[in-house]
N, C-alpha and C positions, 0 to 999 in steps of 0.2 A: 550362838552369835559369833564365837571365835572361828569355828569351822566355816561358817557362811562367809566370813570376811576373807577367807583364803581363795584366790582366784582359780586354783587348781583343784578345789574340792567342792563336793555337793552332798548335802544331807538328803538321803532318799527315804529315811524312815526313822521314827523314834518310838521305842517300845516302853510300856509301863511295867512289864514283868518279863521273866525269862521265856515263858511260853509264847508271848507275842513277839519277842525278839526272834525266835526260831521261825515263826510264821512269816514275819516281814522279810527275813533273810531268804527264805525259800521263794518268796514272791518277787523280791526286788534284786536279788543276786548282787549285793554290794561288794566292793573290793575289800573293804575293811569293816568289821563290826567292833565298836568300842563297847566292851561288855562289862557292866558293873557286876561284881561277883555277888553282891548281896541284893537280891530282888525277891518279891513275893511270887507265889504260885510255883515257879520253877527258878531256882537260883542260877547264877551265872555259870557255875561249873556244869550243871546239867544241860543248860542251853548250849554251852560251848561244845560239850560232848556230842550232842545231837547234830550240831552244825558240821563239825569236823568229820563225823562218821558218815555224813551224807555224800555219796559219790557225786551227786549233781552239784554239790557246793564245794568241790575240791579246790577251786580257785579262790574261795573266800578265806580271808585271814581274820583271826580274832585277836584283839588287843584287850587284855583284861585290865580292869580298873579296880584298884584296891586301896585300902587305908594303910599308909606307911607304917610298917613295923608292928601292926596289930592284927592284920588279916592273915590267918593261918591257912586260908584257902588257896594261896598262891601256888603251892606245889601241885595241888589237885587240878588247878586250872592248866598248868603246864602239862600235866599228865593227860588231861582231857583234850589237848591239842592247841592250846593258845600259843600264839607266836611270840608272846612276850607280855609284859605288863607295865602299867604306869601307876604311880602313886597319885592320890587325889590332889596333892598340893604341888603337882608338876607345874612348872612355869608355862604360860600360854605358848610361847614360841617352841618349847620342847615338846608340847603335846602335838603340835602340827608336824614337827620333825619326826616324831614317833609314828604318826599315822602314815607319813610318806615312806618311812623306812619299812614298815610292815607291808604296805601296799606294793613295794618294790620286790617283795619276796624274801626280805631279810628278817632276822629275828631281833627283837629289842632286848639284848642281853649285854649292854655296854657296861664297862667298869663304873664304879661309884656307888651311891646308896642303893641303887637297884640291884647291882651285882652282890652287894653285901647281904641284901635281903634274900636273894636267891640262895646264897650259901647257907644262911641261917635256917631258912625253912627246909632246904633239902637235907639238912643234917638231922631233921626229925625222922622218927621211924615211919615207914610206909604204913598206911592204914589197912592195906591188904597185901597178900603175898605178891612179891615182885615177879612179873612174868618171866618165863624162861629166856625170852629174847633179850631181856635186860641183863640177867645174871650171866649170860653167855657172851655178852657184847665183846669183851676183850678177846675171847677165844676165836671169834670169826673174823677178826681183823689182823692185818699184818702189823709188825712192830711200828712201821712208819705211820700207819693209820691210827694206831693207838696214841702215838705222839700227837698227831693232828687233833684227834678227838679230845685229848686232855687240854689242848690249847683252846679249842672251841668252848669247852666247859668253863674256861677261865675268862671268857668274854672277848677273845681276840677275833678280829675279822681276818679275811683271807690275806690281805696285805701284811698284817702283823704276823700271821702264822708263817708266811713266806720268809719274812725277815728273821724270825726266831729259828727256823729250820734250814735256812740258806736254800730256799726253793724259789722258783718263780711264782708270782701270784696266780698264774694260770694253773700251775701244777698243784698249788695249795687248793685252789677251787676244785680241781679234778678229784683230789683226795677226799674233800668234804662230800662231793657228790657221790663218790663210790661208797663212802661210809654210810651215807643216808640210804643208799640202795641196799646195802648188806643188812642194815638194821631195820629196814622198812620204816624209817623216820620221816615224818611229814615235813619237818624243817629243822633248823639249828636249835630251836628251843627244845625239841624232843631229844636231840643229841645231848644236850646238857643234862637233862633228866637221866638219860641212859648212862652217861659218864659217871654221875654221882651214885646212882642206884646199883651199878655194877661193881662199885668200889674202885673204879679206875682213878677217880678223883675223890679226895676226901676233904670235906669242908674244913676250913681252917688251915689247909696246907697251900691254898692258892696264894 
């Protein structure tokens, strides 16, 4: 009802489980999938991974929905390619803003409770060996790019990064784009995961 009340949004499908979510996404090609991480048949992480790995769905963005401070699947969702996540008690207006943010190609990693949850969950050990592309992240970047990546991991947008490093917003945006290219990252959310898992940023030091 909330989304249908927004004049700039339209619901094109509603899935009962993760498998159906993948099927509907492939059929309808939505701009954004709001994905509950806990679903039957195929959970939200598996569904997110299938969607983001599909070359035909590269324009689709996934916004994970989680239970605040209890859902330990958040890190896996980000690793799977989610562009960010929302807690289930998010205010209605913030939900609509989040969907618009992700639809515009940005990641939902703003400061506040969500950022604190990212830091807490990312401090947990990885359930599987960290890919070499992550462990080598600082080595393939210039010193300036490492500085920019660290600020991205702290939730700063391009304008804030520019202010912190005395750059123009366009230069900051260019740095972020180059970093994404070098690390083969889908979006800023994956850059955050890489920054933490490479050890460039340590939870608790933000």
